[in-house]
C-alpha positions in Angstrom: -10.2 -89.4 82.3 -7.0 -88.0 83.1 -6.0 -84.4 82.6 -2.3 -84.8 81.8 -0.1 -87.0 80.2 2.4 -87.8 82.2 6.7 -88.6 81.6 8.8 -90.7 84.1 10.9 -89.1 86.2 14.6 -88.6 86.0 17.4 -87.1 87.8 19.0 -84.3 87.7 22.2 -82.8 89.3 22.4 -78.7 88.7 25.5 -76.7 88.8 27.0 -79.5 90.8 24.1 -79.8 93.9 22.9 -82.9 94.2 20.8 -84.5 91.9 17.2 -84.0 92.6 14.3 -85.8 91.2 12.2 -83.8 88.0 9.0 -85.2 86.7 7.2 -83.4 83.8 3.6 -83.7 82.1 1.7 -81.9 79.8 -2.3 -81.1 80.4 -4.4 -82.4 78.3 -6.6 -80.0 75.6 -9.7 -80.4 77.1 -11.5 -77.6 76.2 -15.2 -79.1 76.0 -14.7 -80.7 79.4 -18.5 -80.6 80.8 -16.5 -79.6 84.3 -13.7 -77.4 83.6 -15.3 -75.9 80.5 -18.5 -75.4 82.1 -19.4 -72.6 80.7 -17.0 -70.2 78.0 -13.8 -69.0 78.6 -11.1 -66.8 76.6 -8.4 -68.9 79.0 -7.7 -72.2 80.7 -9.2 -72.2 84.2 -7.5 -71.9 87.4 -9.6 -75.4 88.3 -8.0 -77.2 85.4 -4.5 -76.0 86.6 -5.0 -77.3 90.3 -6.4 -80.9 88.7 -3.3 -80.8 86.7 -1.1 -80.1 89.6 -2.8 -82.4 91.9 -2.6 -85.4 89.2 1.1 -85.1 88.4 1.7 -85.7 92.2 -0.9 -88.4 92.9 0.7 -89.7 90.2 4.5 -89.3 91.4 3.1 -90.6 94.9 1.9 -93.8 93.7 4.7 -94.8 91.1 7.4 -94.4 93.4 5.7 -96.0 96.6 8.0 -98.8 97.9 6.4 -102.1 96.3 5.0 -104.3 99.1 2.7 -107.3 99.5 -1.1 -106.8 97.8 -1.9 -103.3 96.1 -0.2 -99.9 96.2 -1.4 -97.7 99.1 -3.9 -95.2 98.1 -2.0 -91.1 97.5 -4.1 -87.8 97.9 -2.8 -84.3 98.1 -2.6 -83.1 101.5 -1.6 -79.5 101.1 -1.5 -76.8 97.8 -0.1 -73.4 97.6 0.1 -71.9 94.2 0.4 -68.5 92.8 -1.2 -68.1 89.1 1.4 -65.4 87.6 -0.6 -65.2 84.2 -3.2 -66.4 82.2 -2.9 -70.3 80.7 -4.4 -69.6 77.7 -6.2 -72.3 75.6 -4.3 -72.4 72.1 -0.8 -73.2 74.1 0.0 -76.2 75.8 0.7 -76.4 79.8 3.9 -77.9 80.6 4.2 -78.9 84.2 8.0 -79.9 86.3 7.4 -81.2 89.0 10.9 -81.2 91.4 11.2 -83.2 94.1 12.2 -80.9 98.0 15.1 -82.0 99.2 14.7 -83.0 102.8 10.9 -83.4 102.7 9.1 -87.0 101.6 6.1 -86.1 99.8 6.9 -83.1 99.2 7.5 -81.4 95.5 8.3 -78.0 93.6 5.9 -77.9 90.4 5.2 -75.3 88.1 3.7 -75.1 85.0 4.4 -72.3 82.1 3.1 -72.1 78.7 6.4 -71.3 75.7 8.7 -69.8 78.6 5.6 -68.1 80.8 5.1 -68.9 83.9 1.3 -69.4 84.4 1.2 -71.1 88.1 4.0 -72.1 90.6 3.9 -73.8 94.2 4.6 -76.3 96.1 2.8 -79.2 96.6 2.5 -81.9 99.6 1.3 -86.0 98.9 0.3 -88.3 102.3 -1.2 -91.7 102.2 -4.6 -91.8 102.3 -5.5 -92.7 106.1 -8.8 -93.2 107.0 -10.7 -90.7 109.4 -10.3 -91.9 113.2 -13.8 -90.7 114.4 -17.1 -92.4 112.9 -18.1 -91.5 109.5 -21.7 -90.8 109.4 -23.7 -91.0 106.4 -23.8 -88.4 104.3 -27.1 -87.1 103.6 -29.3 -88.6 100.8 -29.2 -85.5 98.6 -25.4 -86.3 97.5 -26.3 -89.0 95.9 -30.0 -89.2 94.8 -30.2 -87.0 91.8 -33.4 -85.6 92.8 -33.1 -84.4 95.8 -30.0 -82.9 94.9 -31.6 -80.8 92.9 -34.0 -79.6 95.4 -31.6 -78.7 97.6 -28.4 -76.8 96.3 -28.4 -73.5 95.3 -28.7 -71.3 92.0 -26.9 -72.5 89.3 -25.9 -68.4 88.9 -24.8 -67.9 92.0 -21.6 -70.3 91.8 -21.0 -69.3 88.3 -21.5 -72.5 87.0 -24.4 -73.5 83.7 -24.7 -77.0 84.4 -26.8 -78.0 87.6 -24.6 -81.3 88.1 -21.6 -78.9 89.0 -22.8 -77.3 91.5 -21.7 -78.3 94.6 -23.4 -76.5 97.2 -26.4 -76.5 99.2 -28.5 -75.4 102.7 -26.6 -72.0 102.5 -26.7 -70.6 105.8 -25.7 -67.0 107.4 -25.2 -67.8 111.4 -24.7 -64.1 112.5 -22.5 -63.2 114.2 -21.1 -67.3 113.8 -20.1 -66.6 110.2 -21.7 -68.4 106.9 -21.9 -72.2 105.9 -23.4 -74.7 103.4 -23.3 -77.8 102.8 -20.7 -79.7 100.2 -22.6 -82.2 98.2 -21.2 -85.4 96.2 -21.3 -84.8 92.4 -23.5 -87.3 90.8 -21.8 -90.7 89.5 -20.1 -90.9 86.2 -19.4 -86.9 87.3 -15.4 -86.6 86.6 -14.5 -85.8 90.2 -16.4 -88.9 91.1 -13.9 -90.9 88.2 -10.6 -89.6 88.9 -7.7 -92.7 89.1 -6.8 -93.9 92.9 -9.6 -92.5 95.0 -12.0 -90.6 93.3 -14.5 -93.1 94.1 -13.8 -93.1 97.7 -11.8 -90.2 98.6 -12.6 -86.8 98.2 -9.8 -84.8 95.9 -8.1 -81.4 97.3 -9.2 -80.7 93.3 -13.3 -81.0 94.4 -12.8 -79.3 98.4 -11.2 -76.3 96.3 -13.9 -75.9 93.8 -16.3 -76.0 96.7 -14.3 -73.4 98.5 -14.6 -71.0 95.3 -18.6 -71.9 94.7 -18.7 -70.9 98.5 -16.9 -67.6 98.3 -18.3 -66.7 95.3 -22.1 -67.5 96.7 -20.8 -65.5 99.8 -20.2 -62.7 96.9 -23.7 -62.7 95.5 -26.3 -63.6 98.4 -24.3 -61.3 101.8 -22.6 -58.9 99.1 -24.7 -57.8 96.5 -21.5 -58.5 94.4 -23.0 -57.9 90.6 -23.5 -61.1 88.3 -21.1 -59.7 85.4 -18.1 -58.9 87.7 -15.0 -61.0 87.0 -12.8 -63.1 89.7 -9.2 -63.7 89.4 -7.3 -65.6 91.2 -4.0 -64.6 92.0 -2.6 -67.3 94.9 -4.4 -70.9 96.3 -3.6 -72.2 99.8 -5.2 -75.2 101.0 -5.1 -78.5 103.0 -6.6 -81.3 104.9 -5.5 -82.8 107.8 -6.6 -86.6 106.8 -8.6 -87.9 104.0 -12.2 -87.1 103.6 -13.9 -89.6 102.9 -17.6 -89.2 100.1 -19.0 -91.1 102.6 -18.8 -88.3 105.7 -21.4 -84.6 105.4 -18.9 -81.9 105.0 -19.9 -78.3 105.5 -17.9 -75.5 104.4 -17.4 -72.3 107.0 -16.3 -68.7 106.3 -15.7 -65.9 109.5 -15.8 -63.3 107.5 -17.1 -61.9 103.9 -14.7 -61.3 100.7 -15.2 -57.9 99.8 -16.6 -56.3 96.9 -13.3 -56.0 95.2 -11.5 -59.0 95.9 -8.6 -59.5 98.6 -7.7 -62.5 100.4 -10.7 -64.7 102.0 -10.5 -68.6 104.0 -12.6 -71.3 103.7 -13.0 -74.0 106.6 -13.6 -77.7 105.9 -15.5 -79.5 108.2 -16.4 -83.8 108.1 -18.7 -85.9 110.8 -18.6 -82.5 112.6 -14.7 -81.8 113.2 -12.8 -79.3 111.7 -10.6 -81.2 108.9 -8.8 -78.4 106.7 -8.9 -75.0 105.2 -8.6 -73.2 101.5 -7.4 -69.5 100.5 -7.9 -67.3 98.4 -6.1 -63.9 96.9 -7.4 -62.5 93.9 -9.8 -59.4 92.6 -13.0 -59.3 91.0 -13.4 -56.9 87.4 -15.6 -54.8 86.1 -16.0 -56.3 82.8 -14.9 -53.3 81.2 -11.6 -53.5 83.5 -11.3 -57.5 82.5 -11.3 -56.6 79.0 -8.9 -53.8 79.8 -6.9 -56.5 81.4 -6.9 -59.3 78.6 -6.8 -56.9 75.6 -10.1 -58.1 74.2 -13.5 -57.2 73.8 -15.0 -60.7 75.4 -14.1 -63.4 77.7 -15.1 -64.6 81.0 -12.7 -65.3 83.9 -15.0 -67.1 86.5 
């Protein structure tokens, strides 16, 4: 199911400048969603905002693509740079606005706001999905079959997930000077990440890759840094890009050369598919103790993971 309700685009001129195309969308109320609200949260998670932005940009690209003979081409979000200016509250609607970047085909400036307050803002670029030029190796059986998948995946608490079907990592390894790595599992059939409109069944979305990277960073914090399980990681900004479409049938592995700080900071995760590097995701944020998080939120509870 789509997480947004999009409105048709329109041409808007501002103070006599050249008109730009503007689209709007509203984030749906999904506080019982089994993936985005896998466990109790006192706000809308960054992953839901990322998915809303991704869906909006891909909806625009598909809707405005030139009509040709045969089916419309598949579009994917190839690059995203988002800043999260403030927490998105669960009881207020999020309104997205996307404005075309002049002279940049497929480029959009997207912002999400709640009652005039910006909760996310950044640049997003879409491109037609092209098949990989390298042979696609078969994905591990654990990516599709639930029983071996459960046996191979990492513990749920290490990636801050309650539902086992939402765990995307398996086969974590410490390579010493070579860094750290883990396999990216494919969610089971029927999962939200498998049922996205358009390319969901065949291609891995940027949302899925970013969530895998988030889980990997969380895993590294607990396994290699011994970060306490009650610390809350607050994402301040995120950058992600892929050089090409990543097919679901390809084996994907995540790599990190350095460990995240116990207190947060910047961390980078690389994606490899069919044995070749295809992209990366980077996060900037900070890890807070329960008391520090309560002070930040002005509450006595909540969970930011």
